[in-house]
MOPAC internal coordinates of N, CA, C and O (Angstrom, degrees):
PM7 1SCF
backbone

  N    0.0000 0     0.00 0     0.00 0    0    0    0
  C    1.4762 1     0.00 0     0.00 0    1    0    0
  C    1.4966 1   113.76 1     0.00 0    2    1    0
  O    1.2310 1   121.07 1   -30.00 1    3    2    1
  N    1.2010 1   115.56 1   150.00 1    3    2    1
  C    1.4323 1   122.29 1  -175.55 1    5    3    2
  C    1.5719 1   107.62 1   -97.41 1    6    5    3
  O    1.2310 1   124.08 1   -39.56 1    7    6    5
  N    1.3775 1   109.78 1   140.44 1    7    6    5
  C    1.5572 1   113.93 1  -178.90 1    9    7    6
  C    1.5464 1   102.61 1  -101.24 1   10    9    7
  O    1.2310 1   123.45 1   -68.01 1   11   10    9
  N    1.3155 1   110.99 1   111.99 1   11   10    9
  C    1.5463 1   120.65 1   179.28 1   13   11   10
  C    1.4810 1   112.52 1   -91.47 1   14   13   11
  O    1.2310 1   117.80 1   173.10 1   15   14   13
  N    1.3929 1   121.80 1    -6.90 1   15   14   13
  C    1.4604 1   123.99 1  -176.51 1   17   15   14
  C    1.4904 1   112.14 1   -52.17 1   18   17   15
  O    1.2310 1   118.77 1   123.23 1   19   18   17
  N    1.3849 1   119.94 1   -56.77 1   19   18   17
  C    1.5020 1   117.52 1   178.38 1   21   19   18
  C    1.4780 1   117.19 1   -54.07 1   22   21   19
  O    1.2310 1   119.82 1   139.39 1   23   22   21
  N    1.3907 1   117.95 1   -40.61 1   23   22   21
  C    1.4081 1   125.69 1  -176.86 1   25   23   22
  C    1.6731 1   109.57 1   -61.50 1   26   25   23
  O    1.2310 1   125.15 1   129.91 1   27   26   25
  N    1.3309 1   107.71 1   -50.09 1   27   26   25
  C    1.5317 1   115.98 1   179.69 1   29   27   26
  C    1.4215 1   116.11 1   -64.04 1   30   29   27
  O    1.2310 1   119.61 1   132.75 1   31   30   29
  N    1.3496 1   118.35 1   -47.25 1   31   30   29
  C    1.4505 1   126.36 1   174.00 1   33   31   30
  C    1.4740 1   108.82 1   -56.51 1   34   33   31
  O    1.2310 1   117.71 1   125.67 1   35   34   33
  N    1.2899 1   121.96 1   -54.33 1   35   34   33
  C    1.4134 1   124.56 1  -175.82 1   37   35   34
  C    1.5478 1   111.89 1   -59.70 1   38   37   35
  O    1.2310 1   120.45 1   135.19 1   39   38   37
  N    1.2505 1   116.74 1   -44.81 1   39   38   37
  C    1.5680 1   122.16 1  -179.08 1   41   39   38
  C    1.4792 1   109.23 1   -68.40 1   42   41   39
  O    1.2310 1   118.75 1   138.96 1   43   42   41
  N    1.3029 1   119.99 1   -41.04 1   43   42   41
  C    1.4970 1   118.46 1   176.58 1   45   43   42
  C    1.5296 1   114.74 1   -67.78 1   46   45   43
  O    1.2310 1   120.89 1   139.61 1   47   46   45
  N    1.3165 1   115.91 1   -40.39 1   47   46   45
  C    1.4927 1   114.59 1   176.97 1   49   47   46
  C    1.4253 1   110.70 1   -72.62 1   50   49   47
  O    1.2310 1   116.19 1   143.28 1   51   50   49
  N    1.3062 1   124.85 1   -36.72 1   51   50   49
  C    1.4211 1   127.53 1   177.43 1   53   51   50
  C    1.6180 1   107.56 1   -58.07 1   54   53   51
  O    1.2310 1   119.30 1   136.38 1   55   54   53
  N    1.2671 1   118.94 1   -43.62 1   55   54   53
  C    1.4568 1   120.09 1  -178.74 1   57   55   54
  C    1.5728 1   108.73 1   -70.48 1   58   57   55
  O    1.2310 1   118.82 1   133.33 1   59   58   57
  N    1.3082 1   119.85 1   -46.67 1   59   58   57
  C    1.4035 1   120.85 1  -172.74 1   61   59   58
  C    1.5097 1   112.93 1   -76.56 1   62   61   59
  O    1.2310 1   117.76 1   160.43 1   63   62   61
  N    1.3432 1   121.87 1   -19.57 1   63   62   61
  C    1.3628 1   127.90 1  -177.63 1   65   63   62
  C    1.6231 1   115.61 1  -105.64 1   66   65   63
  O    1.2310 1   124.34 1  -168.90 1   67   66   65
  N    1.3969 1   109.28 1    11.10 1   67   66   65
  C    1.5264 1   113.83 1   171.49 1   69   67   66
  C    1.4704 1   110.75 1   -67.45 1   70   69   67
  O    1.2310 1   120.24 1   -59.38 1   71   70   69
  N    1.3681 1   117.14 1   120.62 1   71   70   69
  C    1.4470 1   118.91 1  -175.83 1   73   71   70
  C    1.5288 1   112.30 1   -59.78 1   74   73   71
  O    1.2310 1   121.98 1   -50.30 1   75   74   73
  N    1.2564 1   113.82 1   129.70 1   75   74   73
  C    1.5076 1   123.32 1   173.92 1   77   75   74
  C    1.5886 1   109.36 1    92.51 1   78   77   75
  O    1.2310 1   117.14 1   168.09 1   79   78   77
  N    1.3446 1   123.05 1   -11.91 1   79   78   77
  C    1.4065 1   123.31 1  -178.83 1   81   79   78
  C    1.5928 1   108.61 1   -75.25 1   82   81   79
  O    1.2310 1   118.55 1   119.79 1   83   82   81
  N    1.3258 1   120.37 1   -60.21 1   83   82   81
  C    1.5405 1   120.57 1   174.09 1   85   83   82
  C    1.5443 1   107.75 1  -101.23 1   86   85   83
  O    1.2310 1   120.60 1   136.25 1   87   86   85
  N    1.3273 1   116.46 1   -43.75 1   87   86   85
  C    1.4706 1   117.62 1  -176.31 1   89   87   86
  C    1.5066 1   106.01 1  -148.04 1   90   89   87
  O    1.2310 1   121.39 1   -17.56 1   91   90   89
  N    1.3095 1   114.95 1   162.44 1   91   90   89
  C    1.4971 1   121.11 1   169.73 1   93   91   90
  C    1.4970 1   109.93 1  -134.25 1   94   93   91
  O    1.2310 1   122.90 1   -50.07 1   95   94   93
  N    1.3090 1   112.04 1   129.93 1   95   94   93
  C    1.5037 1   116.98 1  -175.80 1   97   95   94
  C    1.4967 1   106.79 1  -135.99 1   98   97   95
  O    1.2310 1   118.34 1   -66.97 1   99   98   97
  N    1.3268 1   120.77 1   113.03 1   99   98   97
  C    1.4294 1   133.90 1    -2.85 1  101   99   98
  C    1.5006 1   111.64 1   -81.85 1  102  101   99
  O    1.2310 1   118.83 1   -31.68 1  103  102  101
  N    1.2243 1   119.84 1   148.32 1  103  102  101
  C    1.4615 1   124.59 1  -179.45 1  105  103  102
  C    1.6618 1   109.90 1   -93.92 1  106  105  103
  O    1.2310 1   122.39 1   -14.21 1  107  106  105
  N    1.2754 1   113.04 1   165.79 1  107  106  105
  C    1.4802 1   119.95 1   178.44 1  109  107  106
  C    1.5170 1   108.26 1   -69.69 1  110  109  107
  O    1.2310 1   121.01 1   -75.50 1  111  110  109
  N    1.4073 1   115.68 1   104.50 1  111  110  109
  C    1.4545 1   121.77 1   177.41 1  113  111  110
  C    1.5937 1   113.04 1    80.99 1  114  113  111
  O    1.2310 1   119.83 1  -179.71 1  115  114  113
  N    1.2662 1   117.93 1     0.29 1  115  114  113
  C    1.4337 1   117.73 1   173.33 1  117  115  114
  C    1.5678 1   109.21 1  -143.03 1  118  117  115
  O    1.2310 1   120.39 1    -8.12 1  119  118  117
  N    1.3696 1   116.86 1   171.88 1  119  118  117
  C    1.4694 1   117.62 1  -179.40 1  121  119  118
  C    1.4541 1   108.92 1   -73.93 1  122  121  119
  O    1.2310 1   119.39 1   126.77 1  123  122  121
  N    1.3590 1   118.77 1   -53.23 1  123  122  121
  C    1.4446 1   123.57 1  -177.23 1  125  123  122
  C    1.6401 1   111.28 1  -126.32 1  126  125  123
  O    1.2310 1   119.57 1   -37.73 1  127  126  125
  N    1.2234 1   118.42 1   142.27 1  127  126  125
  C    1.3644 1   125.50 1   172.48 1  129  127  126
  C    1.5413 1   112.62 1  -128.78 1  130  129  127
  O    1.2310 1   117.78 1   -51.31 1  131  130  129
  N    1.3118 1   121.84 1   128.69 1  131  130  129
  C    1.4216 1   124.93 1  -175.08 1  133  131  130
  C    1.5889 1   106.33 1   -99.97 1  134  133  131
  O    1.2310 1   122.87 1   -50.40 1  135  134  133
  N    1.2928 1   112.11 1   129.60 1  135  134  133
  C    1.4869 1   118.02 1   171.35 1  137  135  134
  C    1.5293 1   113.31 1    62.95 1  138  137  135
  O    1.2310 1   118.24 1  -149.97 1  139  138  137
  N    1.2174 1   120.95 1    30.03 1  139  138  137
  C    1.5178 1   122.33 1  -174.58 1  141  139  138
  C    1.5142 1   112.74 1   -79.34 1  142  141  139
  O    1.2310 1   119.26 1   151.93 1  143  142  141
  N    1.4084 1   119.02 1   -28.07 1  143  142  141
  C    1.4638 1   123.48 1  -177.08 1  145  143  142
  C    1.5209 1   114.64 1    61.91 1  146  145  143
  O    1.2310 1   119.90 1  -163.24 1  147  146  145
  N    1.3643 1   117.79 1    16.76 1  147  146  145
  C    1.4578 1   126.00 1   171.63 1  149  147  146
  C    1.4777 1   106.31 1  -113.44 1  150  149  147
  O    1.2310 1   122.02 1   -27.19 1  151  150  149
  N    1.3621 1   113.74 1   152.81 1  151  150  149
  C    1.4643 1   119.61 1   176.81 1  153  151  150
  C    1.5805 1   112.82 1  -147.23 1  154  153  151
  O    1.2310 1   121.61 1   -10.17 1  155  154  153
  N    1.3005 1   114.53 1   169.83 1  155  154  153
  C    1.3853 1   118.63 1  -179.53 1  157  155  154
  C    1.5576 1   107.04 1  -151.33 1  158  157  155
  O    1.2310 1   121.40 1   -11.67 1  159  158  157
  N    1.3097 1   114.94 1   168.33 1  159  158  157
  C    1.4253 1   122.01 1  -178.92 1  161  159  158
  C    1.4736 1   117.18 1   -50.52 1  162  161  159
  O    1.2310 1   121.10 1   129.41 1  163  162  161
  N    1.4510 1   115.50 1   -50.59 1  163  162  161
  C    1.4118 1   118.43 1  -179.53 1  165  163  162
  C    1.6096 1   111.22 1   -65.79 1  166  165  163
  O    1.2310 1   120.89 1   145.51 1  167  166  165
  N    1.2688 1   115.91 1   -34.49 1  167  166  165
  C    1.4455 1   116.75 1   179.11 1  169  167  166
  C    1.5164 1   109.54 1   -65.16 1  170  169  167
  O    1.2310 1   119.10 1   139.28 1  171  170  169
  N    1.3035 1   119.33 1   -40.72 1  171  170  169
  C    1.4150 1   121.98 1  -179.58 1  173  171  170
  C    1.5748 1   110.87 1   -63.29 1  174  173  171
  O    1.2310 1   120.80 1   140.13 1  175  174  173
  N    1.2871 1   116.08 1   -39.87 1  175  174  173
  C    1.4413 1   121.17 1   177.88 1  177  175  174
  C    1.5688 1   110.80 1   -66.57 1  178  177  175
  O    1.2310 1   120.21 1   134.52 1  179  178  177
  N    1.2744 1   117.20 1   -45.48 1  179  178  177
  C    1.4395 1   121.52 1   179.14 1  181  179  178
  C    1.5652 1   110.55 1   -58.63 1  182  181  179
  O    1.2310 1   122.01 1   129.17 1  183  182  181
  N    1.3421 1   113.77 1   -50.83 1  183  182  181
  C    1.5453 1   118.81 1   179.95 1  185  183  182
  C    1.5302 1   110.60 1   -64.08 1  186  185  183
  O    1.2310 1   118.23 1   149.42 1  187  186  185
  N    1.2962 1   120.98 1   -30.58 1  187  186  185
  C    1.5054 1   124.95 1   175.59 1  189  187  186
  C    1.4910 1   108.75 1   -65.77 1  190  189  187
  O    1.2310 1   119.72 1   136.23 1  191  190  189
  N    1.2717 1   118.13 1   -43.77 1  191  190  189
  C    1.4396 1   122.27 1  -175.98 1  193  191  190
  C    1.5620 1   107.64 1   -69.85 1  194  193  191
  O    1.2310 1   118.34 1   138.19 1  195  194  193
  N    1.3406 1   120.78 1   -41.81 1  195  194  193
  C    1.4753 1   123.74 1   173.73 1  197  195  194
  C    1.4785 1   111.08 1   -60.78 1  198  197  195
  O    1.2310 1   120.48 1   136.42 1  199  198  197
  N    1.3910 1   116.70 1   -43.58 1  199  198  197
  C    1.5024 1   120.38 1  -174.78 1  201  199  198
  C    1.6291 1   104.93 1   -67.45 1  202  201  199
  O    1.2310 1   118.71 1   139.32 1  203  202  201
  N    1.2509 1   120.07 1   -40.68 1  203  202  201
  C    1.4735 1   119.29 1  -175.02 1  205  203  202
  C    1.5562 1   105.12 1   -72.20 1  206  205  203
  O    1.2310 1   115.68 1   145.38 1  207  206  205
  N    1.3843 1   125.80 1   -34.62 1  207  206  205
  C    1.3528 1   121.87 1  -179.09 1  209  207  206
  C    1.5399 1   109.10 1   -73.37 1  210  209  207
  O    1.2310 1   116.90 1   139.55 1  211  210  209
  N    1.3120 1   123.50 1   -40.45 1  211  210  209
  C    1.4453 1   122.56 1  -179.36 1  213  211  210
  C    1.6257 1   109.63 1   -69.54 1  214  213  211
  O    1.2310 1   119.95 1   142.59 1  215  214  213
  N    1.3175 1   117.70 1   -37.41 1  215  214  213
  C    1.3964 1   115.21 1  -175.06 1  217  215  214
  C    1.5495 1   109.11 1   -73.68 1  218  217  215
  O    1.2310 1   120.81 1   154.29 1  219  218  217
  N    1.3457 1   116.06 1   -25.71 1  219  218  217
  C    1.4539 1   119.33 1  -179.78 1  221  219  218
  C    1.4879 1   105.13 1   -75.77 1  222  221  219
  O    1.2310 1   116.12 1   144.24 1  223  222  221
  N    1.3963 1   124.98 1   -35.76 1  223  222  221
  C    1.3803 1   127.27 1   179.54 1  225  223  222
  C    1.4268 1   109.50 1   -68.14 1  226  225  223
  O    1.2310 1   118.97 1   132.26 1  227  226  225
  N    1.3949 1   119.57 1   -47.74 1  227  226  225
  C    1.4618 1   121.50 1  -175.64 1  229  227  226
  C    1.6165 1   112.32 1   -71.20 1  230  229  227
  O    1.2310 1   120.19 1   143.86 1  231  230  229
  N    1.2468 1   117.24 1   -36.14 1  231  230  229
  C    1.4541 1   115.97 1  -175.18 1  233  231  230
  C    1.4973 1   116.13 1   -93.19 1  234  233  231
  O    1.2310 1   120.87 1   148.90 1  235  234  233
  N    1.3733 1   115.94 1   -31.10 1  235  234  233
  C    1.4937 1   115.19 1  -177.09 1  237  235  234
  C    1.6284 1   108.10 1  -102.24 1  238  237  235
  O    1.2310 1   120.67 1   130.41 1  239  238  237
  N    1.2200 1   116.33 1   -49.59 1  239  238  237
  C    1.4955 1   121.99 1  -174.38 1  241  239  238
  C    1.5673 1   108.75 1   -69.21 1  242  241  239
  O    1.2310 1   118.62 1   126.81 1  243  242  241
  N    1.2987 1   120.23 1   -53.19 1  243  242  241
  C    1.4631 1   123.60 1  -175.34 1  245  243  242
  C    1.5356 1   109.64 1   -90.99 1  246  245  243
  O    1.2310 1   118.73 1   141.25 1  247  246  245
  N    1.3295 1   120.03 1   -38.75 1  247  246  245
  C    1.4451 1   120.22 1   172.99 1  249  247  246
  C    1.5043 1   107.48 1    82.19 1  250  249  247
  O    1.2310 1   119.61 1  -119.08 1  251  250  249
  N    1.3814 1   118.35 1    60.92 1  251  250  249
  C    1.4256 1   120.61 1   178.45 1  253  251  250
  C    1.6122 1   107.50 1   -75.35 1  254  253  251
  O    1.2310 1   122.07 1   -49.65 1  255  254  253
  N    1.3994 1   113.65 1   130.35 1  255  254  253
  C    1.4553 1   117.71 1   177.52 1  257  255  254
  C    1.4666 1   106.22 1  -136.78 1  258  257  255
  O    1.2310 1   120.30 1   -44.86 1  259  258  257
  N    1.4032 1   117.04 1   135.14 1  259  258  257
  C    1.4096 1   123.55 1   175.02 1  261  259  258
  C    1.5623 1   104.99 1  -130.87 1  262  261  259
  O    1.2310 1   122.49 1   -66.75 1  263  262  261
  N    1.3583 1   112.84 1   113.25 1  263  262  261
  C    1.4378 1   118.65 1  -179.77 1  265  263  262
  C    1.5358 1   115.43 1  -101.34 1  266  265  263
  O    1.2310 1   121.04 1   -52.41 1  267  266  265
  N    1.3091 1   115.61 1   127.59 1  267  266  265
  C    1.3885 1   118.69 1  -177.02 1  269  267  266
  C    1.5752 1   111.33 1  -117.46 1  270  269  267
  O    1.2310 1   117.19 1   -41.50 1  271  270  269
  N    1.1040 1   122.95 1   138.50 1  271  270  269
  C    1.4089 1   124.05 1   176.91 1  273  271  270
  C    1.4103 1   119.11 1   135.47 1  274  273  271
  O    1.2310 1   120.10 1   180.00 1  275  274  273

């Protein structure tokens, strides 16, 4: 059986944490902007750190597994 947990978690987090799609932290001139569709280097770095922290928590600490087959 294939374990699809890491693939699903990584894909969902990547889509949700794309800077500017749902929110951008930090925004240009503000702390947070929602749905701005603009991004900058610092926002990419912040979102990458948040992505790494969440994927580590979900895959290593919690151990999300989805078996198909």
